[in-house]
C-alpha positions in Angstrom: -21.5 -13.4 7.8 -21.3 -12.6 3.7 -18.9 -13.7 1.3 -17.6 -10.0 1.3 -17.2 -9.7 5.0 -15.1 -12.6 4.8 -12.7 -11.6 2.1 -12.8 -8.2 3.5 -11.5 -9.7 7.0 -9.4 -11.8 4.8 -7.2 -9.1 2.5 -7.2 -6.7 5.8 -5.3 -9.3 7.9 -2.8 -10.6 4.8 -2.3 -6.5 4.9 -1.7 -6.4 8.7 0.7 -9.5 8.4 2.6 -8.7 5.6 3.1 -5.3 6.5 4.9 -6.6 9.7 7.0 -9.3 7.9 7.8 -6.6 5.6 9.8 -4.3 8.2 10.7 -7.3 10.4 12.8 -9.5 7.8 15.9 -9.4 7.7 16.6 -10.6 4.2 15.8 -7.6 2.0 14.7 -9.8 -1.5 12.2 -10.8 1.3 11.0 -7.6 2.3 10.5 -6.9 -1.3 8.2 -9.9 -1.9 6.3 -9.0 1.6 5.4 -5.2 0.4 4.5 -6.7 -2.9 1.7 -9.4 -1.3 1.0 -5.7 0.7 0.2 -3.8 -2.1 -1.6 -6.7 -4.2 -4.1 -6.8 -1.1 -4.6 -3.1 -0.7 -5.6 -3.3 -4.4 -8.2 -6.2 -3.9 -9.8 -3.9 -1.3 -10.2 -0.9 -3.9 -11.6 -3.8 -6.0 -14.3 -4.7 -3.3 -15.2 -0.8 -2.8 -15.8 -0.9 -7.0 -12.5 1.3 -7.4 -11.4 -0.2 -10.5 -9.8 2.5 -11.7 -7.4 2.8 -8.4 -7.3 -1.1 -7.8 -5.6 -0.4 -11.5 -3.7 2.3 -10.5 -2.4 0.2 -7.5 -1.8 -3.2 -9.7 0.3 -1.2 -12.2 2.1 1.3 -10.6 2.8 0.2 -7.2 2.8 -3.4 -7.5 3.9 -3.8 -10.8 6.4 -0.5 -11.4 7.7 0.5 -7.9 8.0 -3.3 -6.4 9.6 -4.5 -10.0 12.4 -1.7 -9.5 13.2 -2.4 -6.2 13.9 -6.1 -7.0 15.6 -5.0 -10.2 17.6 -2.7 -7.9 18.7 -5.3 -5.6 19.5 -7.6 -8.5 21.8 -5.0 -9.9 23.8 -4.5 -6.7 24.5 -7.8 -6.2 23.4 -7.5 -2.3 20.5 -9.6 -3.1 22.2 -12.3 -0.1 22.4 -9.4 1.8 20.8 -9.7 5.9 20.2 -6.6 7.7 21.5 -6.4 11.2 19.1 -7.3 13.8 18.0 -4.2 15.8 18.9 -4.1 19.6 16.1 -3.5 22.1 15.9 0.3 22.5 15.6 0.8 19.0 12.5 -1.8 19.1 11.3 -0.1 21.9 10.5 2.8 20.3 9.8 1.5 17.3 6.5 -0.2 19.5 6.1 2.8 21.0 5.9 4.9 17.8 3.6 2.4 16.0 0.7 2.1 19.3 1.1 6.0 19.2 0.2 6.3 15.7 -2.8 3.5 16.1 -4.1 4.9 18.9 -4.0 8.2 17.2 -5.7 7.2 13.9 -8.5 5.1 16.5 -9.1 7.9 18.5 -9.2 10.4 15.5 -11.6 7.3 13.5 -14.1 7.0 16.6 -14.3 10.2 17.1 -15.3 11.9 13.5 -19.2 11.8 12.7 -19.6 9.6 9.5 -22.9 9.9 7.8 -24.3 8.5 5.0 -24.3 10.3 1.4 -27.5 11.6 0.0 -26.0 12.1 -3.5 -26.2 9.1 -6.2 -23.1 7.9 -7.3 -21.8 9.4 -10.7 -20.7 7.5 -13.6 -17.1 7.7 -13.8 -16.1 9.2 -17.4 -12.7 7.2 -18.2 -12.0 9.1 -21.7 -12.2 12.5 -19.3 -9.9 10.7 -16.8 -7.0 9.8 -19.6 -7.7 12.8 -21.7 -6.5 14.6 -17.7 -3.7 12.4 -17.2 -2.1 12.9 -20.7 -2.9 16.2 -21.5 -0.1 19.2 -21.2 -2.8 21.9 -20.9 -3.5 23.6 -17.8 -5.5 20.8 -16.0 -2.7 17.6 -17.9 -0.6 15.6 -15.5 1.9 14.3 -18.3 4.5 16.5 -17.3 4.6 16.0 -13.6 5.0 12.4 -14.7 7.5 12.4 -16.9 9.6 14.8 -14.2 8.9 12.3 -11.6 9.7 9.3 -14.0 13.5 11.1 -14.9 13.9 12.0 -11.1 13.4 8.2 -10.3 15.6 7.4 -13.0 18.2 9.3 -11.6 17.8 8.3 -8.1 18.1 4.5 -9.5 21.5 5.0 -11.3 22.4 7.1 -8.2 21.6 4.0 -6.1 23.7 1.5 -8.2 26.6 3.9 -8.6 26.6 4.2 -4.9 25.9 0.4 -4.1 28.9 -0.3 -6.5 31.3 1.9 -5.0 33.8 -0.4 -2.8 36.9 -0.2 -1.8 39.6 0.5 -4.5 40.7 -3.2 -4.9 44.6 -3.4 -4.8 46.5 -5.4 -7.9 48.7 -8.3 -6.3 51.5 -8.2 -8.3 51.8 -12.3 -9.9 55.1 -14.4 -7.8 57.4 -15.1 -10.0 58.1 -18.2 -10.6 62.2 -18.3 -9.3 63.6 -21.3 -8.8 
């Protein structure tokens, strides 16, 4: 077995294990850390496929940005020690049924598809063209959607913090007078 095959199996196993831990963990901060491991392992698979740009985006945007945003949200709302309630047997059964159905559907679809090798030679990636496309405001530019999404995420983050900080109004207790 070649080293690349061993690395693929290792990263795939990490993705599966940490994905399961992410959705089954009852502590929210641990779930966020497990998600970080899933995203880093996914970027490692991209590096193995020589998709350096996708791997870099995966690391910076998802593993770096989104997970840090989630962890800051957890820490800002003071719910670091929050423990989720355990789900019932009925919910576990239907969740497992949905996961198994999705896995079977995906496997059948992949096995039925006729993959064929491409005869076209790989093209050189022009990073300047990609960079101009991402930062352009022209017809094919993507800077406006990125800015709109960043404002939307900021508004959602502020709204989530405000909702999480809201609680029952505290009734101020009157100080007891020291009458002797």
